N, C-alpha and C positions, 0 to 999 in steps of 0.2 A: 234404586238410588242409594248411594253409599251414605253412611252416617255423616261424613264431612260435607257431602253435597247438601244434605238436608239442613245441616247447621248453617252453612253459607247462605242457603236459600232463606231460612228463617231470619237470619241476621239482616239480609237485604230487605226483606219485607218489613222488619221492625224499623230499620233505618229510614225507609221511605215513609213509614208512618210518622216518624219524628220530624222529617222535613215538612210533611203536610201540616203537622201540629204547629210548627214554627211559622207556617204561612197562614195560620189562623183557622185551619180546618180541624176536624176531629182526627185523632190518631187512627181510629178504625177505618175511616175513609182512605187514609193513606195506606194502611195495611191491605185493604181491598185492592187498591191500585197496584201495590207491590205484587200481590198474588197474580193479578191479571197480566202484569208485564212478564211475569215468569212462567205463566201457564202455557203448556203445550198439550193439546191444542189451546189457542189463545182465548179461551172462554171457560167459564165455570158456572154451574148451576148454583142456585141459592144454597141448597143443602151442602154442596161441595165446599162453598165458602165457609159455612158454619163449622164444618168438620176441620177444614184446613187451618182456620184461624182460631179454633177452639174458643169460639165466642158464642154469645147468646143469639138467638134468632132476632131479637129486638135490636141488638147492636149492629148486626149485619144489615138488617132492614133499614135502620136509620142511616147507616153509612151509604148504602146503595141509593136510597132516596136522595141524599145530598148530591152524590156523584151524578145521578140521572138528571137532577135539576140543573147542575152545572153544565151538563152536556158532555162530561168527560167519559161517562159510561153509557152504553146502550145495550140492548139485548136483542137476541134473535131466538126464534123457535125453529124446531125441526119437525117435519111431517111425521105424524104418528107419535110424537112425544109432547106431552102437555107442559113440560117444564120450560122455563125461560132460562136462557144461557147468557150471562153477562160478559161483556167484552169491552175493552177500551175503545173509545172513539178517537183514534189517533189523529184524524184531520182536525178534531176540535182543539188539539193542543195549540195549534197556531192561533186559533180564535181566542183561546184563553190567554195566550201570551199577548195578543193585541189588546185585549181588555185591560190587562195589567199595565201595558204601555199607556193606554188612555188614562188610567188612574194616576200614573206617574205624571203625565202631562197636566192633568187637573191639579195635582199637588204642586207642580211647578208654577202654574198660574196663581194659585193661592199664595205661594211663597213670594211671588212678585208683589202681590197686594200687601202682604205682611211687611215686606221690605220697604214699600212706599210709605207705610204708616209709622215706621220706626224712626226714632231720632238718631242722630249721629253720635250720641253719647257713648254707646258701647260698640266701638268700631271693630274690635276683634270678633265679637259675636256676629255683627253684621257681615263681616268678611266671610265668616263661616257659612252664613245663609247664601251669600253671593256665590261662593264656590260650589255649593250644592246645586244652585240654580244652573250654573255652568255645566255641571255634570249631567243634569237632566237634559239640557239643550244639546249636548254632545251625543247623548244616548239617542235622543229623538232624531237627530240628523243622521246618525249612522244606522239606525234600526232598519230603514228601508233598504240600504245597501246590503246589510247582513241577510235580510230575508231573500233578496234577489240572488245573492251568492249561494244561499242554502238551497234555493229552488233549482239552481243549475245542477 
């Protein structure tokens, strides 16, 4: 691997970590996901993750446990090898995406209740809430079409 390839790879791993952090997860969990997206073959042992991420065993273990609990990562073993090899559970991405949509839907329902309790005194603020509710409604209506198109 050329030095520029390694730099680009490390930058991608770090940026995925940042995205995960902004989504409320640990940066290490995101870095692990980044490494697994980039791995060829598409799996890594625990020790390989420790070395590649230059992180403590504790940090890698915590990140893996979070990702395993989320269902985003799974592991496999190979005959004659006692190690577990971690890989992305790509079909779980759709499930995770659906759960996020459910959370957005719940939030939309709560906003409708909020809107029902607010006075008309602050109409500009209320319009902002109404517009966000419309966005959620549009997203919900289009989501199923997007998934169908994606599955084609």
